[in-house]
ZAMARGU-4260 file (C-alpha; in steps of 0.2 Angstrom, whole numbers, plus 5000, padded with zeros to 4 digits):
<rodrens>
0) 5009/5139/4725 | 4999/5125/4717 | 4997/5136/4701 | 5016/5139/4701 | 5019/5121/4702
5) 5007/5117/4688 | 5014/5131/4677 | 5033/5127/4679 | 5036/5111/4690 | 5055/5112/4687
10) 5057/5130/4693 | 5046/5126/4708 | 5056/5111/4713 | 5072/5121/4711 | 5066/5135/4722
15) 5060/5123/4735 | 5077/5114/4735 | 5086/5130/4737 | 5074/5135/4752 | 5077/5118/4760
20) 5096/5120/4759 | 5095/5137/4766 | 5084/5132/4781 | 5091/5115/4784 | 5098/5118/4801
25) 5083/5127/4806 | 5071/5113/4801 | 5083/5100/4809 | 5082/5109/4825 | 5063/5111/4825
30) 5062/5092/4821 | 5073/5087/4835 | 5065/5099/4847 | 5048/5092/4842 | 5053/5074/4844
35) 5061/5078/4861 | 5045/5087/4866 | 5034/5073/4861 | 5045/5060/4871 | 5045/5072/4886
40) 5027/5074/4885 | 5025/5055/4883 | 5036/5052/4898 | 5027/5064/4909 | 5010/5056/4904
45) 5017/5038/4909 | 5023/5045/4925 | 5007/5053/4929 | 4997/5037/4925 | 5009/5027/4936
50) 5007/5039/4950 | 4988/5038/4949 | 4990/5019/4950 | 5002/5019/4965 | 4991/5031/4975
55) 4982/5021/4989 | 4989/5005/4981 | 4988/4989/4992 | 4996/4972/4993 | 4984/4958/4995
60) 4993/4943/5004 | 4986/4927/4998 | 4985/4912/5011 | 4985/4897/5000 | 4971/4883/5003
65) 4976/4866/5008 | 4974/4860/4990 | 4975/4872/4975 | 4973/4868/4957 | 4978/4876/4940
70) 4960/4879/4934 | 4958/4890/4949 | 4972/4901/4942 | 4964/4902/4925 | 4947/4907/4933
75) 4956/4921/4943 | 4965/4929/4928 | 4949/4926/4917 | 4939/4935/4930 | 4952/4950/4931
80) 4950/4953/4912 | 4935/4963/4918 | 4947/4977/4924 | 4948/4983/4906 | 4944/5001/4905
85) 4934/5009/4890 | 4944/5015/4875 | 4943/5033/4880 | 4948/5030/4898 | 4963/5019/4892
90) 4969/5033/4881 | 4968/5046/4894 | 4972/5037/4910 | 4980/5021/4904 | 4975/5003/4909
95) 4979/4997/4927 | 4990/4982/4929 | 4993/4970/4943 | 5009/4962/4950 | 5009/4944/4956
100) 5024/4941/4967 | 5033/4927/4975 | 5043/4932/4990 | 5057/4920/4996 | 5066/4922/5013
105) 5074/4910/5026 | 5057/4908/5034 | 5048/4902/5018 | 5038/4908/5004 | 5024/4921/5003
110) 5013/4925/4989 | 5005/4942/4987 | 4996/4952/4973 | 4999/4971/4971 | 4983/4980/4967
115) 4983/4998/4961 | 4972/5011/4971 | 4961/5014/4956 | 4954/4996/4957 | 4939/4995/4969
120) 4941/4988/4986 | 4938/4969/4988 | 4936/4966/4970 | 4952/4957/4968 | 4950/4948/4985
125) 4933/4942/4980 | 4940/4935/4964 | 4954/4926/4973 | 4942/4918/4985 | 4930/4914/4971
130) 4944/4905/4961 | 4950/4895/4976 | 4935/4895/4989 | 4947/4889/5003 | 4960/4903/5001
135) 4960/4918/5012 | 4967/4936/5009 | 4973/4949/5020 | 4977/4967/5015 | 4995/4973/5020
140) 5005/4989/5017 | 5014/4991/5001 | 5033/4987/5003 | 5047/4983/4991 | 5048/4965/4986
145) 5067/4965/4991 | 5076/4979/5001 | 5083/4994/4991 | 5099/4994/5001 | 5112/4981/5000
150) 5117/4971/4984 | 5104/4964/4972 | 5106/4954/4956 | 5092/4951/4944 | 5085/4951/4927
155) 5069/4951/4916 | 5062/4939/4903 | 5056/4942/4885 | 5049/4930/4872 | 5062/4922/4861
160) 5051/4921/4846 | 5035/4929/4839 | 5023/4933/4854 | 5009/4925/4844 | 5017/4908/4848
165) 5012/4901/4865 | 5023/4896/4880 | 5020/4878/4887 | 5006/4879/4899 | 4999/4861/4900
170) 5011/4854/4913 | 5008/4837/4921 | 5016/4843/4938 | 5017/4859/4946 | 5029/4870/4936
175) 5033/4880/4952 | 5042/4865/4960 | 5058/4871/4951 | 5056/4889/4956 | 5053/4885/4974
180) 5067/4872/4974 | 5079/4886/4968 | 5074/4897/4982 | 5075/4884/4996 | 5089/4886/5009
185) 5090/4904/5008 | 5101/4911/5022 | 5094/4924/5034 | 5105/4938/5025 | 5097/4934/5008
190) 5080/4937/5000 | 5073/4933/4983 | 5058/4939/4973 | 5049/4935/4957 | 5037/4948/4950
195) 5024/4945/4936 | 5016/4961/4930 | 5000/4959/4920 | 4987/4970/4912 | 4973/4964/4901
200) 4974/4970/4883 | 4961/4973/4869 | 4960/4982/4852 | 4974/4985/4840 | 4987/4977/4852
205) 4979/4960/4849 | 4979/4962/4830 | 4997/4965/4828 | 5005/4951/4818 | 5023/4948/4811
210) 5031/4963/4803 | 5028/4967/4785 | 5046/4963/4780 | 5044/4945/4787 | 5027/4943/4777
215) 5036/4950/4761 | 5050/4938/4763 | 5039/4923/4765 | 5029/4928/4750 | 5045/4930/4739
220) 5051/4913/4746 | 5034/4905/4742 | 5035/4912/4724 | 5052/4905/4721 | 5049/4888/4730
225) 5042/4874/4719 | 5024/4872/4718 | 5013/4860/4727 | 5016/4847/4714 | 5035/4848/4715
230) 5045/4835/4725 | 5049/4840/4742 | 5063/4834/4753 | 5061/4826/4770 | 5067/4842/4778
235) 5054/4852/4769 | 5040/4841/4775 | 5046/4842/4793 | 5047/4861/4791 | 5029/4861/4784
240) 5023/4850/4799 | 5031/4862/4811 | 5023/4877/4803 | 5006/4868/4803 | 5008/4864/4822
245) 5013/4882/4826 | 4998/4888/4816 | 4987/4878/4826 | 4995/4884/4842 | 4993/4902/4837
250) 4975/4899/4833 | 4972/4891/4850 | 4981/4906/4859 | 4969/4918/4850 | 4954/4909/4857
255) 4958/4915/4875 | 4959/4933/4882 | 4976/4940/4883 | 4987/4950/4895 | 5002/4961/4892
260) 5015/4953/4904 | 5032/4957/4911 | 5042/4945/4922 | 5056/4951/4933 | 5066/4943/4947
265) 5079/4948/4959 | 5090/4941/4973 | 5096/4952/4987 | 5109/4950/5000 | 5112/4961/5016
270) 5131/4964/5011 | 5141/4977/5001 | 5147/4974/4984 | 5162/4963/4984 | 5158/4954/5000
275) 5158/4935/4999 | 5140/4934/5003 | 5135/4945/4988 | 5144/4933/4976 | 5131/4919/4981
280) 5118/4930/4973 | 5123/4927/4956 | 5122/4908/4958 | 5105/4909/4966 | 5099/4921/4952
285) 5104/4909/4939 | 5095/4895/4948 | 5079/4905/4948 | 5081/4910/4930 | 5084/4892/4925
290) 5067/4887/4933 | 5058/4896/4919 | 5065/4884/4906 | 5050/4873/4910 | 5039/4884/4900
295) 5048/4881/4884 | 5037/4875/4870 | 5033/4883/4854 | 5040/4898/4862 | 5051/4901/4877
300) 5057/4914/4889 | 5074/4922/4886 | 5083/4931/4900 | 5088/4949/4898 | 5099/4960/4909
305) 5090/4972/4921 | 5100/4986/4929 | 5095/4991/4947 | 5083/4976/4949 | 5078/4980/4967
310) 5072/4997/4961 | 5063/4991/4946 | 5053/4978/4956 | 5049/4991/4969 | 5042/5003/4957
315) 5031/4990/4949 | 5030/4999/4933 | 5024/4990/4917 | 5030/4997/4901 | 5028/4987/4885
320) 5027/4969/4888 | 5024/4953/4878 | 5007/4945/4875 | 5001/4929/4885 | 4985/4920/4885
325) 4975/4917/4901 | 4981/4898/4902 | 5000/4904/4899 | 4998/4917/4913 | 4990/4905/4925
330) 5004/4893/4922 | 5016/4907/4927 | 5006/4915/4941 | 4997/4903/4952 | 4996/4896/4970
335) 5008/4881/4973 | 4999/4864/4968 | 5009/4853/4980 | 5003/4851/4998 | 5021/4852/5005
340) 5029/4868/5002 | 5042/4874/5014 | 5037/4889/5024 | 5021/4893/5014 | 5007/4900/5025
345) 4991/4892/5022 | 4973/4896/5026 | 4970/4881/5036 | 4955/4869/5035 | 4943/4870/5020
350) 4930/4883/5023 | 4912/4880/5017 | 4897/4892/5018 | 4885/4888/5032 | 4870/4878/5029
355) 4853/4887/5028 | 4847/4876/5042 | 4860/4884/5054 | 4851/4897/5064 | 4854/4915/5062
360) 4847/4920/5079 | 4850/4914/5097 | 4868/4913/5104 | 4878/4921/5090 | 4894/4912/5088
365) 4902/4922/5075 | 4900/4927/5057 | 4903/4916/5041 | 4919/4920/5032 | 4913/4909/5017
370) 4899/4913/5006 | 4887/4927/5010 | 4891/4936/5027 | 4878/4931/5040 | 4878/4927/5058
375) 4880/4909/5064 | 4871/4905/5080 | 4866/4892/5092 | 4847/4890/5096 | 4843/4893/5114
380) 4834/4877/5116 | 4849/4868/5108 | 4861/4876/5120 | 4852/4868/5134 | 4861/4851/5129
385) 4879/4848/5132 | 4891/4858/5120 | 4909/4853/5119 | 4921/4866/5113 | 4938/4857/5108
390) 4954/4863/5101 | 4972/4867/5105 | 4978/4883/5114 | 4976/4899/5104 | 4962/4893/5093
395) 4948/4904/5100 | 4939/4892/5112 | 4938/4906/5126 | 4933/4919/5113 | 4918/4907/5107
400) 4913/4904/5125 | 4913/4923/5129 | 4903/4926/5114 | 4890/4914/5120 | 4890/4920/5138
405) 4888/4938/5132 | 4873/4933/5121 | 4864/4926/5136 | 4868/4942/5146 | 4861/4953/5133
410) 4846/4943/5131 | 4842/4943/5150 | 4845/4924/5152 | 4854/4918/5168 | 4872/4912/5166
415) 4884/4904/5177 | 4903/4904/5173 | 4914/4892/5182 | 4933/4894/5178 | 4948/4888/5187
420) 4961/4900/5179 | 4950/4915/5180 | 4956/4923/5163 | 4939/4921/5155 | 4930/4929/5170
425) 4942/4944/5170 | 4939/4946/5151 | 4920/4945/5154 | 4920/4958/5168 | 4927/4971/5155
430) 4914/4966/5142 | 4898/4965/5152 | 4886/4980/5148 | 4885/4993/5162 | 4866/4992/5163
435) 4869/4973/5168 | 4883/4976/5181 | 4871/4976/5196 | 4866/4958/5192 | 4883/4951/5192
440) 4889/4941/5207 | 4907/4937/5208 | 4913/4922/5218 | 4932/4924/5220 | 4941/4912/5233
445) 4956/4925/5234 | 4944/4939/5239 | 4946/4942/5258 | 4929/4950/5259 | 4913/4940/5264
450) 4909/4928/5250 | 4891/4928/5243 | 4881/4913/5248 | 4867/4902/5240 | 4855/4893/5251
455) 4852/4877/5243 | 4836/4874/5253 | 4828/4890/5250 | 4814/4893/5237 | 4806/4881/5225
460) 4797/4865/5228 | 4803/4859/5245 | 4801/4840/5242 | 4809/4841/5225 | 4823/4852/5231
465) 4827/4840/5246 | 4826/4825/5235 | 4838/4832/5222 | 4850/4837/5236 | 4850/4820/5244
470) 4853/4812/5227 | 4868/4823/5224 | 4876/4819/5241 | 4872/4800/5238 | 4881/4800/5221
475) 4896/4809/5229 | 4898/4798/5244 | 4891/4782/5237 | 4905/4772/5246 | 4900/4778/5263
480) 4881/4779/5261 | 4869/4769/5271 | 4850/4768/5275 | 4852/4778/5291 | 4863/4791/5282
485) 4849/4794/5269 | 4835/4795/5282 | 4844/4807/5294 | 4850/4819/5279 | 4833/4819/5272
490) 4824/4823/5288 | 4837/4837/5293 | 4835/4845/5276 | 4816/4844/5276 | 4816/4852/5293
495) 4828/4866/5290 | 4819/4869/5273 | 4803/4872/5282 | 4811/4882/5296 | 4822/4893/5284
500) 4839/4886/5289 | 4853/4881/5278 | 4864/4865/5276 | 4877/4873/5288 | 4864/4871/5302
505) 4863/4852/5301 | 4877/4848/5313 | 4870/4860/5326 | 4852/4853/5323 | 4859/4835/5327
510) 4869/4839/5342 | 4861/4854/5351 | 4844/4848/5360 | 4838/4866/5363 | 4840/4871/5345
515) 4832/4855/5339 | 4817/4857/5351 | 4814/4875/5345 | 4814/4870/5327 | 4804/4854/5328
520) 4791/4863/5339 | 4786/4873/5323 | 4784/4858/5312 | 4767/4852/5308 | 4771/4837/5297
525) 4767/4821/5307 | 4780/4811/5298 | 4794/4823/5302 | 4789/4824/5320 | 4789/4805/5321
530) 4807/4805/5314 | 4812/4817/5328 | 4803/4808/5341 | 4812/4792/5336 | 4829/4802/5337
535) 4825/4810/5354 | 4821/4793/5361 | 4839/4787/5357 | 4852/4789/5371 | 4867/4800/5367
540) 4879/4786/5362 | 4866/4779/5350 | 4863/4797/5342 | 4882/4798/5340 | 4883/4781/5332
545) 4869/4785/5319 | 4875/4802/5315 | 4893/4798/5313 | 4893/4794/5294 | 4883/4810/5291
</rodrens>
């Protein structure tokens, strides 16, 4: 064929043209079929890649800290650039993306991050808590941002100019104020959502510049325009300054890692099309879209129509988006910086890792949820001092006390629990190990069975026991205490302690001569015998007088 072309080019070209004319329809059908097959194969590949991402996906609910900052958002998205796959894996399986979502209802605003199933567990959660140390995360099931039933109106954004030009990201105040303000006051039948999909990019996607036609046009205009020495008008000088500023902005944008981003929004109402409530969706959607005008700088976001917005937000599929640097993305997707946001669920007080001086052993109070996971315990010696547990209802005071009590029981230490309501005691009875159950003594005033008793005079050092006991009664009845009361109670307690009696025997010991003679006869202490000899020498009216206060 090559030799025919070299021998007689005209004849060869004529023959080729005749062949093309004869087989034109066949070639056109093959070309169209090949193009359709390529598009179908590409569509199937995109669907398979997205199905792989949605398998075992999760939504990470973010509980905002008391105070958030914009550098924390930049740290988060800068950290998540590490999700980039190697080139061969991106070619075969695609690059996973994330979806940062603001959900607005009548109850307030929620913030969550949709994470594909291919992203390792706890990777994103750790990145969030590293960016905002006081933030907390909970994993929830994947649900659509807005319901798929009812009436929904929404749209999406695109960059109005060349994607090399940055959006405004150095705001003096929180740019989310306008967005939150546009969604405040939603009725119970209405919901709104803003979704920001982002995936890190690298390679040829970052090297794309303006089209060749634009470059060629600029070159021709530069050739036709006067040279540097020619006189320029003020308009030309302004244009040159603007181009210089844009060039610096482009240069600054290239200094940061970049993401491919898509921004969508939707407003939903639980009403059929044509209902009066559904008509309010359009005004609310305009208000939400207008909030993004704050990001206008060298570039701006331009609203585009989006059919079936609820479905698009629910699929969370990211096709071809526009490029944003980490600071630009952080300005779009971050935790609210203002302390007062209506209905925003926050993480509570600022959490800090426990100090190394805090014990790991002893009475384990719980486990640290900031820093490295480790037990937080109260030393046994420290627990002998007064420990006050303060807090409103429902904050876990009883749970903390139960944990301390169970630590004592498992370690074999004696524990006494006194509670008026009985809820803590009932909970503990179900948590005590079975091998410790035989050591438990329950004193329940409502129990009709005989109550367990404790002899305060039995065991231990007799003199010290009686002295402590008399001192307790003295403090309780200080207003009615006299010298005779102290002597009589002390003498009776010492006598019954030696004889094996109890405090309940004191009235009988003072009023029953037969019992008193039998008990005193066994006492060898001369001081106690002298006390009882004095008491026996008193006539009955005098005995009643001295024992009446007792």
